[in-house]
N, C-alpha and C positions, 0 to 999 in steps of 0.2 A: 702878793703879800697877804698876810692874814692877821687880823687883830684879835683881841680877846673875845669879841662877840662871835667870831668865826669858830673859836675853840670851845664855845659853850656847848656845841653839839656833842662833845665828848660825854656829857651827862646822860645823853639818850642812848649811847651805844650799849649793847648788851654786855653783861659782865656776870658770868656764872660758870659752873664747872663744864658746861658744854660749849661755851663760846667766850673767847677773851675780848670780844668787841671789835667793831670795825668803824673807823673814822675815815671819811673820804675827802680828799683835797682836790678840787678841780680848778679849771681856769677861771670860772666865774663864781664859785661858791664852795662851801664846805657842807657836808651833811653826814648824818648817822641815823641808824635805825636799830631797834631791838626786836623787830618783827611785829610789835604791837603799836608802835608810834614811830614817827619820823620827824626829824628837824633839819631844816636847810637854812643856811645863812649866806646871803650873797656877800661878795667882797665889798669893802668900803670904796666909795668913789674917790676918796682922798688917798688911797694906797697906790701910789705910782712906783713900781719897782725901780725905775731909773733914778729915783731920788734917794734910794736906800744905799748905805755904805757897802762897798764890795767886800768880798771875803776870799782870801787866798787866790786872787786873780779872777775870781768868779763874780759876775754881776747878778744881782737879784733879778729874777724873771718869773714868768708864769708857766706852770706846767702845761704841756700841750695835750695832756690826757688826764683822766682821773687817777689819783694815787690813793690806795687804801692802806691804812696802817692800823695797828692795834689801839684799843682804847688807852692802854697804859702809855704808849708812846705819845698819843694825843694829849694826855694829861701832862706829860713831861714838857711837851712843847708849849702848852698853856702857861706853865710856870716859868718858862724861859723868857716870856715877853717882858721887857723892861717897863717899869712904871715911871715914865718920864712925861710930865704934863707940858713942859715948855717946848718939847720937840715931838709933836704927835707922830711924825713919820717913823720914829724909833719904837713906837708902841705897837710893833708888828713882829711877826716872825716871817722871814723871807725864804723863798725857795731858790736854790742855786743850781738846779739841774740834777743830773744823776751820774753816779760813778759806780762801776761794777754792779749795775742793776739795782743800786740803792739810791733812793732820793736823798738829797742834801737840803736840810733846813737849818737856818741859823738866825740868831738874834744878836743885835749889837746895841750897846749903850755908849758907843764911841770910845770907852776906855777898855772894854773887853768884848770878846765874841764867844758866844756859846753855840755849839754845833751839835746836831743830832742827825744820825743816818738810820732812820727806822727801817725795819724789814717790811717789805711789801707783803700784803696779805691776799694775793690773788686779784682777780678782776671784780670790781664792784657790780652789784646788780644794776639793771637798767632802770632809771627813774621813770621812764615812760610807762613801764609795766606796773609801777607802783601807784602813781598819782591817778586820781579819777579822771576820766576823759570827758564826762558830761559837765555842763555848767552848773554851778550851785543853784538851788531853788531860790535862796535869798541869802544875803550876808548881813551879819550883825557885828558891830564893833563893841568891845567891852574893855574896861581898864584891866590890864593883865595882872597888876599887883592886887587889885581888889578881888579878882577872880581866884587868884592863887590863895589869898588869905581865907576866902570863903570855902574853897575846896579843902584846904588844910583843916579848917575847923570841922567840916562835915566828916572828913576822913577820921578824925579823932573820935567820932561817935560810933564808928562802925566796927564790925568784927574783922579781925585780921584775915579770916578765911573767905569773907565775902565783902570786900571793900568797894562795892559797886554803886554808882549813881546813875540816875536817868535824867537826861536833859530834854525838856519840853520847849519847843519853839512855836510861837503863835503867829508872829509877823515880824517884819523888820524893825518896828518901832515899839514893840511891847517887851515887857520883862521876860527874861529866860527863867523858867522854873526848873529847879534842881530838886529831885526827890531821891530819898534813900531810906533804907530800913535796916536796923540792926536785928538780924535774925535770932540772936541769942537773948536779947532783952525785950524784943517786940516793939522797940521804939521806932517811930517814923521821924524823918527829918524832911522839912520842906523849906527851901530857900529861894529867893528871887534875886536876880541881878539885872539892873537896868542897862540897856545899851547906851552908848555915847555916840554923838555925831562926829564924824571924821572932820 
């Protein structure tokens, strides 16, 4: 089963005239990429398929392989997840196997069931060939919301044609410096964000 966090990867999937996007559902995680960035979200430890309501004689289960669907179908599945706080198990979309080579996903709020049978989009690329193989030089933790707000503010100062920033790392406990320049106005931007302790 997959919760709303798993479906957030749909935002990363490509969506343009050359590519309608790809979202991958696997036994342990969901992930998507647009060629420039990649996002992977592991399944919740609280999502036990055996506790989810069955559908048309089918029990919720985990896929035995990775299933790749379009971004459009991924977004539809995200909207299907019920917003039920008092029954967290229902705040998921479940996989119920395949029929006629189409995967079956469904969501239940106990009063109704929504089903989707997305068209598979071929075989997903191998993650082993995408992720770096070397260990990181060092790791820094930052507040994701603060980083998002800072980058959004910097982005608003930049040209649409060159919205680039440079990240400078000094050590694991010093501030990260973010530098940018608006080529049209000649203005420079320098920002700092402090790391946080895990």
